KEKE-3310 file (N, C-alpha, C; in steps of 0.2 Angstrom, whole numbers, plus 5000, padded with zeros to 4 digits):
npx = (5052:5041:5042:5040:5027:5020:5022:5016:5002:5001:5005:4995:4984:4987:4989:4977:4967:4975:4978:4966:4963:4973:4970:4957:4962:4969:4974:4973:4962:4960:4951:4952:4958:4974:4978:4986:4989:4978:4977:4974:4982:4989:4994:5002:5006:5018:5020:5032:5049:5052:5045:5040:5027:5022:5023:5013:5009:5021:5021:5009:5013:5024:5020:5010:4997:4991:4991:4983:4971:4970:4978:4991:5003:5012:5023:5026:5038:5036:5032:5040:5030:5021:5008:4995:4992:4997:4989:4976:4978:4978:4990:4992:4983:4980:4986:4996:4993:4988:4976:4976:4985:4976:4966:4965:4962:4950:4942:4941:4932:4933:4939:4954:4952:4951:4948:4949:4951:4954:4962:4979:4985:4977:4976:4981:4998:5008:5018:5027:5044:5058:5074:5076:5083:5079:5067:5054:5040:5027:5015:5014:5026:5034:5035:5047:5057:5066:5058:5057:5051:5040:5034:5020:5003:4993:5001:5007:4996:4991:5001:5000:4987:4988:4998:4993:4981:4986:4991:5002:5012:5011:5017:5029:5037:5052:5052:5060:5063:5065:5067:5067:5076:5083:5080:5087:5100:5096:5091:5102:5107:5104:5090:5077:5064:5054:5043:5037:5034:5030:5032:5043:5053:5053:5055:5068:5076:5075:5082:5094:5098:5095:5089:5073:5058:5041:5026:5010:4999:4986:4982:4977:4964:4950:4949:4962:4965:4967:4967:4982:4995:4985:4976:4973:4961:4959:4945:4938:4942:4939:4925:4922:4928:4923:4924:4937:4944:4939:4945:4959:4960:4957:4968:4978:4974:4975:4989:4993:4987:4995:5007:5004:5002:5015:5027:5041:5045:5038:5045:5057:5053:5050:5063:5070:5065:5069:5084:5092:5088:5089:5091:5089:5080:5070:5065:5061:5052:5042:5038:5032:5022:5014:5004:4997:4992:4978:4974:4961:4950:4938:4942:4956:4959:4947:4938:4933:4919:4915:4927:4934:4927:4927:4940:4941:4931:4936:4947:4940:4934:4945:4949:4958:4955:4948:4934:4920:4920:4910:4901:4907:4914:4926:4931:4928:4921:4916:4923:4929:4931:4925)
npy = (4997:4996:4985:4972:4972:4975:4964:4954:4953:4946:4933:4931:4928:4916:4908:4907:4896:4886:4892:4893:4880:4876:4883:4878:4866:4869:4866:4875:4887:4903:4911:4909:4918:4920:4921:4931:4932:4944:4949:4950:4942:4948:4947:4957:4959:4966:4975:4977:4981:4990:5006:5024:5023:5014:5019:5023:5011:5007:5017:5015:5004:5007:5018:5012:5011:4999:4991:4998:4995:4982:4973:4963:4965:4959:4964:4959:4954:4954:4939:4932:4931:4941:4949:4946:4932:4926:4932:4928:4915:4913:4915:4927:4940:4953:4963:4972:4979:4983:4992:4990:4979:4970:4968:4957:4947:4951:4951:4938:4922:4913:4920:4924:4924:4939:4956:4973:4985:4997:5012:5017:5029:5043:5047:5042:5043:5040:5041:5047:5049:5059:5065:5083:5088:5080:5084:5079:5084:5081:5068:5066:5068:5058:5050:5044:5043:5033:5020:5012:4997:4985:4976:4973:4971:4980:4990:4995:4998:5009:5018:5019:5025:5038:5044:5044:5050:5063:5067:5061:5047:5031:5020:5025:5025:5019:5004:4997:4983:4982:4980:4992:4997:5006:5022:5034:5030:5024:5034:5039:5032:5023:5024:5034:5037:5033:5024:5029:5030:5044:5048:5041:5038:5050:5059:5055:5058:5072:5074:5070:5080:5081:5087:5086:5081:5078:5069:5066:5052:5053:5065:5064:5059:5053:5039:5035:5038:5028:5017:5015:5013:4999:4993:4976:4963:4946:4937:4928:4929:4943:4942:4933:4940:4954:4965:4965:4968:4981:4987:4986:4994:5006:5008:5009:5019:5029:5029:5034:5046:5052:5052:5062:5073:5074:5073:5072:5066:5054:5049:5046:5036:5026:5025:5020:5007:5002:5005:5004:5012:5027:5042:5055:5055:5048:5057:5068:5062:5058:5071:5075:5066:5068:5077:5069:5057:5058:5069:5076:5070:5065:5057:5047:5032:5031:5025:5030:5025:5028:5031:5020:5010:5016:5014:5000:4998:5004:4996:4984:4988:4990:4978:4972:4964:4948:4946:4956:4968:4969:4983:4990:4979:4970:4979:4988:5000:4998:4995:5006:5019:5035)
npz = (4990:4982:4973:4978:4982:4971:4962:4969:4965:4954:4959:4968:4960:4955:4966:4973:4974:4980:4993:4999:5000:5009:5020:5024:5028:5039:5056:5066:5069:5063:5069:5083:5095:5101:5119:5130:5146:5150:5138:5120:5108:5093:5075:5064:5047:5037:5021:5016:5020:5035:5035:5032:5029:5038:5050:5060:5065:5072:5081:5089:5095:5102:5110:5118:5114:5108:5119:5128:5123:5126:5119:5112:5101:5087:5075:5059:5047:5029:5019:5004:4995:4999:5009:5008:5005:5016:5027:5022:5023:5037:5044:5049:5057:5052:5039:5027:5011:4994:4985:4971:4970:4976:4967:4957:4966:4972:4960:4958:4957:4968:4980:4990:5007:5013:5018:5015:5028:5031:5025:5024:5019:5013:4999:4983:4982:4972:4957:4943:4942:4937:4931:4931:4920:4909:4905:4907:4912:4911:4908:4894:4889:4892:4881:4869:4879:4891:4902:4917:4919:4928:4921:4923:4920:4925:4929:4917:4910:4917:4914:4900:4899:4906:4899:4885:4887:4890:4878:4873:4866:4870:4864:4860:4871:4878:4885:4899:4906:4923:4940:4950:4965:4971:4968:4967:4962:4951:4942:4938:4928:4912:4913:4912:4918:4932:4941:4957:4975:4982:4995:5000:4990:4982:4992:4995:4984:4985:4997:4994:4985:4972:4956:4951:4940:4943:4942:4948:4948:4953:4949:4936:4933:4942:4943:4945:4957:4967:4982:4991:5002:5010:5024:5028:5033:5040:5035:5042:5055:5057:5057:5067:5078:5079:5088:5093:5081:5079:5091:5088:5076:5082:5090:5080:5072:5082:5083:5070:5071:5080:5074:5064:5071:5078:5069:5069:5081:5080:5069:5075:5083:5073:5068:5079:5079:5067:5064:5054:5044:5034:5042:5039:5028:5033:5043:5035:5026:5035:5039:5028:5025:5036:5031:5023:5027:5032:5025:5016:5021:5033:5044:5049:5039:5032:5019:5003:4995:4982:4975:4977:4970:4957:4952:4951:4942:4931:4928:4924:4913:4905:4903:4912:4923:4926:4929:4932:4945:4958:4965:4980:4984:4993:5003:5019:5030:5042:5054:5059:5070:5075)
capx = (5045:5036:5042:5037:5020:5017:5023:5012:4996:5001:5006:4989:4979:4989:4989:4971:4964:4979:4978:4959:4964:4977:4966:4952:4965:4973:4971:4972:4958:4962:4946:4954:4963:4978:4977:4992:4986:4971:4978:4973:4988:4988:5000:5001:5012:5020:5021:5039:5053:5049:5046:5036:5020:5021:5025:5008:5009:5026:5020:5004:5016:5029:5016:5006:4990:4988:4990:4977:4965:4970:4980:4998:5004:5018:5024:5030:5041:5032:5035:5041:5024:5017:5004:4988:4992:4998:4983:4971:4979:4978:4996:4992:4976:4980:4992:4996:4993:4986:4970:4978:4987:4971:4961:4964:4958:4943:4938:4940:4926:4935:4945:4957:4947:4953:4945:4952:4947:4956:4967:4984:4986:4970:4976:4987:5004:5013:5018:5033:5049:5063:5078:5073:5086:5076:5061:5048:5036:5020:5015:5015:5034:5038:5037:5054:5062:5065:5054:5059:5044:5039:5030:5014:4998:4990:5006:5008:4989:4990:5006:4997:4981:4990:5002:4989:4976:4990:4993:5008:5011:5013:5021:5035:5041:5056:5051:5066:5062:5069:5064:5071:5076:5087:5079:5093:5105:5093:5090:5109:5109:5100:5083:5074:5059:5053:5036:5039:5029:5034:5034:5049:5058:5053:5059:5075:5079:5076:5087:5101:5100:5093:5083:5068:5051:5037:5019:5006:4994:4979:4980:4975:4958:4948:4950:4969:4966:4965:4970:4988:4993:4979:4976:4968:4960:4957:4938:4935:4944:4935:4918:4921:4930:4923:4926:4945:4946:4938:4950:4965:4960:4957:4975:4982:4972:4978:4996:4994:4986:5001:5012:5002:5004:5022:5031:5048:5045:5036:5051:5062:5050:5052:5071:5072:5063:5073:5089:5096:5085:5092:5088:5086:5075:5064:5062:5058:5046:5037:5035:5028:5016:5009:4999:4994:4988:4971:4972:4954:4945:4935:4946:4961:4957:4941:4938:4927:4916:4915:4934:4936:4923:4929:4946:4939:4927:4941:4951:4936:4933:4951:4951:4963:4953:4944:4927:4918:4920:4904:4902:4908:4918:4933:4932:4922:4922:4912:4926:4933:4928:4927)
capy = (4997:4995:4979:4966:4973:4975:4958:4950:4952:4940:4927:4930:4925:4909:4903:4908:4890:4882:4895:4891:4873:4875:4886:4873:4860:4871:4863:4880:4892:4910:4914:4908:4923:4918:4925:4931:4935:4947:4953:4946:4943:4949:4948:4962:4958:4972:4974:4979:4982:4996:5013:5028:5020:5009:5023:5023:5004:5007:5022:5012:4999:5010:5022:5008:5011:4993:4988:5001:4991:4975:4969:4962:4965:4957:4967:4954:4956:4950:4933:4933:4932:4946:4949:4944:4925:4925:4934:4924:4908:4912:4916:4934:4943:4959:4964:4978:4978:4989:4991:4988:4972:4966:4968:4950:4943:4954:4949:4930:4918:4910:4924:4923:4928:4945:4962:4980:4988:5005:5015:5020:5035:5044:5048:5039:5047:5037:5044:5046:5054:5059:5071:5089:5089:5076:5088:5075:5087:5079:5061:5065:5069:5051:5047:5045:5042:5026:5019:5006:4993:4979:4972:4971:4973:4986:4996:4997:5001:5016:5022:5020:5030:5045:5047:5045:5056:5069:5069:5058:5041:5026:5015:5028:5025:5013:5001:4993:4979:4983:4981:4997:4997:5012:5027:5039:5027:5022:5040:5041:5027:5024:5025:5041:5038:5028:5024:5029:5032:5050:5049:5038:5039:5057:5063:5053:5062:5079:5074:5069:5086:5080:5091:5081:5082:5073:5070:5061:5049:5055:5071:5062:5055:5050:5032:5034:5040:5022:5017:5012:5006:4998:4988:4971:4958:4940:4938:4923:4932:4949:4940:4930:4945:4961:4970:4966:4972:4989:4990:4986:5000:5012:5009:5010:5026:5034:5029:5038:5053:5055:5054:5068:5079:5074:5069:5071:5061:5048:5047:5043:5029:5022:5024:5015:5000:5001:5009:5004:5017:5034:5046:5062:5053:5046:5063:5072:5058:5059:5078:5076:5061:5071:5080:5065:5051:5060:5074:5080:5065:5066:5054:5042:5026:5030:5023:5033:5020:5030:5031:5013:5007:5019:5011:4993:4999:5006:4990:4979:4991:4990:4971:4971:4959:4943:4947:4963:4968:4972:4989:4989:4973:4970:4984:4990:5005:4997:4994:5012:5023:5042)
capz = (4993:4977:4968:4981:4983:4964:4960:4973:4963:4949:4963:4971:4955:4954:4972:4977:4976:4985:4999:5001:5002:5015:5025:5026:5032:5045:5062:5071:5066:5064:5074:5090:5096:5107:5124:5134:5151:5148:5131:5114:5104:5086:5071:5058:5043:5033:5014:5014:5026:5039:5032:5035:5028:5044:5057:5065:5069:5077:5087:5093:5099:5107:5115:5122:5112:5108:5126:5131:5120:5128:5113:5111:5093:5084:5068:5055:5040:5024:5016:4998:4991:5001:5015:5007:5006:5023:5031:5020:5026:5044:5047:5053:5057:5048:5034:5023:5004:4991:4981:4964:4971:4978:4961:4954:4971:4972:4954:4958:4960:4974:4982:4996:5012:5016:5017:5017:5033:5032:5021:5028:5016:5010:4992:4979:4981:4968:4951:4939:4943:4932:4932:4928:4913:4904:4902:4907:4917:4911:4906:4887:4888:4893:4874:4867:4884:4894:4908:4921:4920:4931:4916:4926:4916:4928:4929:4910:4907:4920:4911:4894:4900:4908:4893:4879:4888:4890:4871:4871:4862:4874:4860:4859:4877:4878:4891:4901:4912:4929:4947:4954:4972:4973:4963:4966:4958:4944:4938:4935:4923:4906:4915:4912:4922:4937:4945:4964:4980:4983:5002:5001:4985:4980:4997:4995:4979:4988:5002:4990:4982:4965:4953:4947:4939:4946:4941:4952:4945:4955:4945:4929:4933:4948:4944:4946:4964:4971:4988:4992:5005:5014:5030:5027:5039:5038:5035:5047:5061:5058:5058:5074:5083:5077:5093:5093:5075:5081:5095:5084:5072:5086:5092:5074:5071:5087:5081:5065:5073:5084:5069:5061:5076:5080:5064:5071:5087:5077:5065:5080:5085:5068:5068:5085:5077:5061:5064:5047:5039:5033:5047:5036:5023:5038:5046:5030:5024:5040:5039:5022:5026:5041:5028:5018:5030:5032:5020:5016:5024:5040:5049:5046:5037:5029:5011:4999:4991:4974:4973:4977:4964:4951:4950:4949:4936:4925:4927:4921:4906:4901:4902:4917:4928:4922:4930:4934:4953:4960:4969:4987:4985:4995:5008:5023:5035:5048:5060:5061:5075:5074)
cpx = (5040:5036:5039:5029:5017:5017:5018:5005:4995:5001:4999:4984:4981:4988:4982:4968:4969:4979:4971:4960:4968:4973:4961:4955:4969:4970:4970:4968:4960:4957:4948:4960:4967:4978:4984:4990:4979:4972:4977:4979:4987:4994:4998:5007:5012:5020:5028:5043:5051:5050:5041:5028:5018:5021:5019:5007:5015:5025:5014:5007:5020:5025:5011:4998:4987:4987:4984:4970:4965:4973:4988:4999:5011:5018:5028:5032:5037:5036:5036:5035:5019:5012:4998:4987:4993:4992:4977:4971:4979:4984:4997:4985:4975:4987:4991:4997:4991:4980:4971:4980:4982:4966:4960:4960:4951:4939:4937:4934:4927:4941:4948:4953:4950:4949:4949:4948:4949:4961:4972:4985:4980:4970:4982:4993:5009:5012:5025:5038:5055:5068:5076:5076:5083:5069:5054:5043:5029:5020:5016:5022:5038:5039:5044:5059:5061:5061:5056:5052:5045:5036:5024:5008:4994:4994:5006:5001:4989:4995:5003:4991:4984:4994:4998:4984:4979:4992:4999:5007:5015:5018:5028:5040:5045:5056:5057:5064:5067:5065:5069:5071:5079:5085:5084:5098:5102:5093:5097:5112:5105:5093:5081:5069:5057:5046:5039:5033:5033:5036:5040:5054:5059:5057:5066:5079:5080:5082:5094:5103:5099:5088:5079:5062:5047:5030:5015:5000:4987:4977:4977:4969:4956:4949:4957:4970:4964:4969:4976:4992:4987:4980:4971:4967:4958:4949:4935:4936:4940:4927:4917:4924:4930:4925:4934:4947:4945:4943:4957:4965:4960:4964:4979:4980:4975:4986:4997:4992:4991:5006:5011:5004:5011:5026:5038:5049:5043:5042:5056:5060:5052:5059:5073:5070:5067:5079:5093:5094:5089:5088:5085:5080:5069:5061:5058:5052:5041:5034:5030:5021:5011:5003:4995:4990:4981:4969:4965:4949:4943:4939:4951:4958:4951:4942:4932:4925:4916:4922:4936:4933:4925:4935:4945:4935:4931:4945:4947:4935:4939:4954:4957:4962:4948:4937:4926:4918:4914:4905:4902:4911:4925:4935:4926:4925:4919:4916:4930:4928:4930:4930)
cpy = (4995:4988:4973:4966:4972:4968:4953:4949:4947:4933:4926:4926:4918:4905:4904:4901:4886:4885:4893:4884:4872:4878:4881:4867:4862:4869:4869:4886:4899:4914:4914:4912:4920:4923:4925:4935:4937:4950:4948:4947:4942:4949:4953:4961:4964:4970:4975:4980:4989:5002:5018:5027:5016:5013:5022:5016:5004:5012:5019:5007:5002:5014:5018:5008:5004:4990:4992:4998:4984:4970:4969:4961:4963:4960:4962:4957:4951:4944:4936:4935:4937:4944:4945:4936:4923:4926:4929:4917:4907:4913:4923:4936:4949:4959:4970:4976:4984:4987:4988:4980:4967:4964:4961:4946:4945:4952:4941:4927:4915:4914:4922:4927:4933:4951:4968:4983:4995:5006:5018:5028:5037:5045:5044:5044:5044:5041:5043:5052:5054:5065:5077:5090:5085:5079:5084:5078:5086:5072:5061:5065:5063:5048:5049:5044:5034:5026:5012:5002:4987:4974:4969:4974:4980:4992:4999:5000:5008:5020:5024:5026:5037:5048:5048:5050:5062:5071:5066:5051:5036:5022:5018:5028:5018:5010:4996:4989:4979:4984:4986:4997:5003:5018:5032:5036:5026:5028:5042:5036:5028:5024:5032:5042:5032:5029:5024:5031:5039:5051:5046:5040:5046:5061:5061:5057:5069:5079:5073:5075:5085:5084:5087:5085:5076:5074:5064:5059:5051:5062:5070:5058:5052:5043:5030:5036:5034:5022:5012:5016:5005:4993:4982:4966:4951:4940:4934:4927:4938:4947:4937:4935:4952:4967:4971:4969:4980:4991:4990:4992:5006:5013:5011:5018:5031:5035:5034:5045:5056:5056:5060:5074:5080:5070:5068:5066:5054:5045:5044:5037:5024:5020:5019:5008:4998:5005:5009:5009:5024:5039:5052:5060:5051:5052:5067:5069:5059:5066:5078:5072:5064:5074:5076:5059:5052:5064:5077:5075:5067:5063:5049:5035:5025:5029:5026:5027:5022:5029:5024:5009:5010:5016:5004:4993:5000:5000:4985:4982:4991:4982:4969:4966:4955:4944:4954:4962:4972:4978:4987:4983:4974:4975:4985:4996:5004:4996:5000:5016:5030:5044)
cpz = (4989:4974:4971:4981:4976:4961:4963:4969:4958:4953:4966:4966:4954:4960:4976:4979:4981:4992:5003:5004:5009:5021:5028:5030:5038:5051:5067:5067:5068:5069:5081:5092:5102:5113:5128:5140:5149:5141:5126:5110:5096:5082:5065:5053:5038:5026:5012:5020:5029:5035:5034:5033:5034:5050:5062:5069:5074:5083:5091:5097:5104:5112:5119:5120:5111:5115:5129:5128:5122:5123:5114:5104:5091:5076:5064:5048:5035:5021:5008:4993:4994:5007:5014:5008:5013:5028:5029:5023:5033:5047:5050:5052:5053:5044:5030:5015:5000:4986:4974:4965:4972:4972:4959:4960:4972:4966:4954:4960:4966:4977:4989:5001:5016:5014:5019:5022:5035:5027:5025:5025:5012:5002:4989:4978:4977:4961:4948:4940:4938:4933:4928:4921:4908:4901:4903:4913:4916:4908:4898:4885:4890:4886:4872:4873:4887:4900:4911:4922:4924:4927:4919:4922:4918:4927:4922:4908:4910:4916:4904:4894:4901:4902:4887:4881:4888:4883:4869:4867:4867:4870:4859:4865:4876:4885:4893:4907:4917:4935:4951:4961:4975:4967:4962:4962:4951:4939:4935:4930:4916:4907:4916:4917:4926:4940:4953:4968:4982:4990:5004:4996:4982:4985:4997:4990:4981:4993:4999:4986:4974:4962:4949:4945:4941:4944:4945:4948:4946:4952:4938:4929:4940:4949:4945:4954:4969:4978:4989:4997:5009:5019:5028:5033:5036:5039:5041:5054:5062:5060:5065:5080:5081:5082:5094:5087:5076:5086:5092:5080:5076:5088:5086:5072:5075:5085:5075:5066:5077:5079:5065:5065:5078:5075:5066:5076:5084:5072:5070:5082:5080:5068:5074:5083:5071:5060:5058:5042:5039:5037:5043:5031:5028:5040:5041:5027:5029:5040:5033:5022:5031:5038:5023:5021:5030:5027:5021:5018:5031:5045:5045:5045:5033:5021:5008:4994:4983:4971:4972:4971:4957:4948:4947:4943:4930:4924:4923:4914:4902:4901:4907:4922:4924:4923:4933:4942:4955:4965:4976:4989:4988:5001:5013:5028:5041:5054:5063:5066:5074:5081)
residu = (UNK:UNK:UNK:UNK:UNK:UNK:UNK:UNK:UNK:UNK:UNK:UNK:UNK:UNK:UNK:UNK:UNK:UNK:UNK:UNK:UNK:UNK:UNK:UNK:UNK:UNK:UNK:UNK:UNK:UNK:UNK:UNK:UNK:UNK:UNK:UNK:UNK:UNK:UNK:UNK:UNK:UNK:UNK:UNK:UNK:UNK:UNK:UNK:UNK:UNK:UNK:UNK:UNK:UNK:UNK:UNK:UNK:UNK:UNK:UNK:UNK:UNK:UNK:UNK:UNK:UNK:UNK:UNK:UNK:UNK:UNK:UNK:UNK:UNK:UNK:UNK:UNK:UNK:UNK:UNK:UNK:UNK:UNK:UNK:UNK:UNK:UNK:UNK:UNK:UNK:UNK:UNK:UNK:UNK:UNK:UNK:UNK:UNK:UNK:UNK:UNK:UNK:UNK:UNK:UNK:UNK:UNK:UNK:UNK:UNK:UNK:UNK:UNK:UNK:UNK:UNK:UNK:UNK:UNK:UNK:UNK:UNK:UNK:UNK:UNK:UNK:UNK:UNK:UNK:UNK:UNK:UNK:UNK:UNK:UNK:UNK:UNK:UNK:UNK:UNK:UNK:UNK:UNK:UNK:UNK:UNK:UNK:UNK:UNK:UNK:UNK:UNK:UNK:UNK:UNK:UNK:UNK:UNK:UNK:UNK:UNK:UNK:UNK:UNK:UNK:UNK:UNK:UNK:UNK:UNK:UNK:UNK:UNK:UNK:UNK:UNK:UNK:UNK:UNK:UNK:UNK:UNK:UNK:UNK:UNK:UNK:UNK:UNK:UNK:UNK:UNK:UNK:UNK:UNK:UNK:UNK:UNK:UNK:UNK:UNK:UNK:UNK:UNK:UNK:UNK:UNK:UNK:UNK:UNK:UNK:UNK:UNK:UNK:UNK:UNK:UNK:UNK:UNK:UNK:UNK:UNK:UNK:UNK:UNK:UNK:UNK:UNK:UNK:UNK:UNK:UNK:UNK:UNK:UNK:UNK:UNK:UNK:UNK:UNK:UNK:UNK:UNK:UNK:UNK:UNK:UNK:UNK:UNK:UNK:UNK:UNK:UNK:UNK:UNK:UNK:UNK:UNK:UNK:UNK:UNK:UNK:UNK:UNK:UNK:UNK:UNK:UNK:UNK:UNK:UNK:UNK:UNK:UNK:UNK:UNK:UNK:UNK:UNK:UNK:UNK:UNK:UNK:UNK:UNK:UNK:UNK:UNK:UNK:UNK:UNK:UNK:UNK:UNK:UNK:UNK:UNK:UNK:UNK:UNK:UNK:UNK:UNK:UNK:UNK:UNK:UNK:UNK:UNK:UNK:UNK:UNK:UNK:UNK:UNK:UNK:UNK:UNK:UNK:UNK:UNK:UNK:UNK:UNK:UNK:UNK:UNK:UNK:UNK:UNK:UNK:UNK:UNK:UNK:UNK:UNK:UNK:UNK:UNK)
# end
C-alpha cells in the first residue's frame, strides 16, 4: 500500500510539464461531465489496490449514496505513476494521494492542476514497526539496526528527524534499499524495521500473532502529523462543477460515516468488491479505523490548515522542496458539508 504512493512524488516532479502539455491538447475537457440518463458519471482513481482506506468509497457505491446524489461513480485502479498525474491530466475527476506525495507538485511553479478536497484519515497513522525482540521501542533505538528504505528524500528526512530528536544517531542505522510489500515476511528476514501504515500492516502483524514494537510519527512533532491519504480533485472540473464536487463528497462522507458506525458490515462490503483480501485482516483493520477516520475532528474529511502548513514549512526548512509552499496551498475545505 505504501511503495507505489511514495514513489509517485518523484515521478510527479519529472512529469509536471508534460502532463500540463497533454492536458492543454486533450480534445475532451474534464469539465464536461458525462451524463448517463439523469446521473453525472464520475471516476475516482485509487492510490493502491483496494484496502480499508477505501472502504467508504465502496460503501457509498454499494449503499446507493452516490446514486442518491445523482452520481454514477467508477472506482479505478491506479496507473503505475499514481493518481495525481491521471487526475491532473483529466483521466479521472477524483483520486487518492497523500500530502507528502503532493509536496513537489505544490512547490512547483507549474503544478499539475489538482487540489486536495478532503482527508480520508484524520491523523497520520504511519510509523515504524519491528519485532519486539529487537528492542526498538522508540526512534533512538533504530540506531544499530537495519531499516528497509525506499531511498526517498522525504522518507529519510523524517526518519532522521525522529531518530535524532529522540537522542539516537541516524547515521548508525543500516539502510537497506527494499520496497517491502509483505511486512509479516520482511520482519522475519535481515530487515529489523519497516515504515508501515498501522491500519493495514500493523493489524496484519497482530492477526498473524507476531509480537511487535511500533511508534507513530505523529507522536514526535506536530509537523509529522500530516495528512495521508487524501482525496484530490481536478481543478478545472471542480471550478466548473462545484455542486457536483459537493455532492460527491457528501456521498463519500456518508460512506465513511457508515463504516465508522458499522465496521464489520463495511468490511463485508469491501470484501465483496475485493474478495482476494484476507478477511480477518480486513475486519480487524476496519474496526481499528472506525476510531481513526474522524478521530477528534468535527467531521470526516476536514483538514486543519495549521497542521497542513506545518508539514510543508518543515519540508522547506529542511530543503526537501525546491520552493517555499505558501500557507493554504494545495487544499480546501470548501466542498465539505457538515
